[in-house]
C-alpha positions in Angstrom: 118.5 83.3 86.2 115.4 82.3 86.8 112.9 82.8 84.3 109.5 81.0 87.3 109.8 84.1 89.5 107.3 84.4 91.8 105.7 87.6 92.3 103.7 88.5 89.6 103.2 92.5 87.5 100.1 94.7 87.3 100.0 98.7 86.4 97.4 100.7 85.9 94.5 98.9 84.2 94.7 95.8 86.6 95.7 97.2 90.2 92.6 97.7 91.5 91.1 94.1 90.6 94.2 92.9 91.5 95.4 95.2 94.9 92.5 97.2 95.5 89.6 94.3 95.5 92.0 91.1 96.6 90.7 88.8 99.6 93.9 88.4 100.5 96.9 90.9 101.5 99.0 91.9 99.0 102.7 93.3 99.3 103.2 95.4 96.1 106.9 96.8 94.9 107.6 99.7 93.2 111.0 98.8 90.4 112.8 100.0 88.5 114.7 97.9 86.1 117.6 100.1 85.3 118.0 100.2 89.8 120.0 98.2 91.2 118.8 98.1 95.4 115.3 96.8 93.2 117.6 94.5 91.1 119.1 92.9 95.0 115.2 92.7 96.4 113.5 90.7 94.2 115.1 87.4 95.1 113.9 88.3 98.5 110.6 89.2 97.3 110.8 85.7 95.0 111.3 84.4 98.8 109.1 86.1 100.3 106.2 85.0 97.7 107.2 81.2 98.1 106.6 81.2 101.6 103.6 83.1 101.7 101.6 81.4 98.8 98.1 81.2 99.9 97.9 83.6 101.9 99.7 87.3 100.2 100.1 87.9 96.7 103.7 90.2 96.1 102.8 91.9 93.0 105.7 94.5 91.2 105.0 97.9 89.7 107.7 98.8 86.5 107.2 102.7 88.6 108.8 104.5 84.9 106.4 102.6 83.3 102.8 103.2 86.0 103.7 106.9 87.0 100.3 107.8 88.0 100.3 105.2 90.3 103.5 105.7 92.2 102.9 109.9 92.5 99.3 107.7 94.2 101.0 106.2 96.9 103.9 108.9 97.3 106.9 106.4 95.9 109.7 109.2 96.4 112.6 107.0 95.6 112.8 103.0 94.7 112.5 99.4 96.1 109.2 100.9 97.8 107.0 98.0 99.6 103.4 99.5 100.7 101.8 95.7 102.0 97.8 96.7 101.2 95.1 94.2 103.8 91.1 95.0 102.3 92.4 98.0 99.8 94.0 100.8 101.9 97.7 100.6 102.4 98.9 99.3 105.7 102.6 99.6 105.8 105.8 101.1 103.8 108.9 99.5 103.5 111.4 102.5 101.2 114.8 100.6 100.2 115.9 96.7 100.5 114.6 94.5 103.5 115.6 91.0 104.0 113.0 88.5 103.4 112.6 88.0 107.6 112.9 91.6 108.1 109.4 91.8 105.3 107.9 87.9 105.9 107.6 89.5 110.2 106.2 92.8 108.9 103.9 90.6 107.3 103.2 89.0 110.7 102.2 91.4 112.3 100.1 92.6 110.3 97.3 89.7 110.7 94.7 90.1 111.8 93.7 89.9 115.1 90.9 88.3 117.0 87.5 90.2 118.0 87.0 89.2 121.2 90.6 90.0 122.5 91.6 91.5 125.2 
């Protein structure tokens, strides 16, 4: 197994600082170690983190260990990926997804130029 994961862990204690106050978009994966779909998406998250290094943060939350966050963001099924921009959820993906699909979703959330017609 790869011991050098590209994703970081966050929890209730550091969620506000690392996610809500982030100047970069943040992809937050609600995850649990016992879930086979979560294990499947883990390598996808690492690939997304590597591809977006410097522009998007990718973090995981153990949904079992942080139930208050799971309740707050209405996580009913895992894995669930929430994409935060300026502290607000802009997109939610439930279940597994490919690296390409997640990258396409992130691309679509790029800020548009202010004077675009």
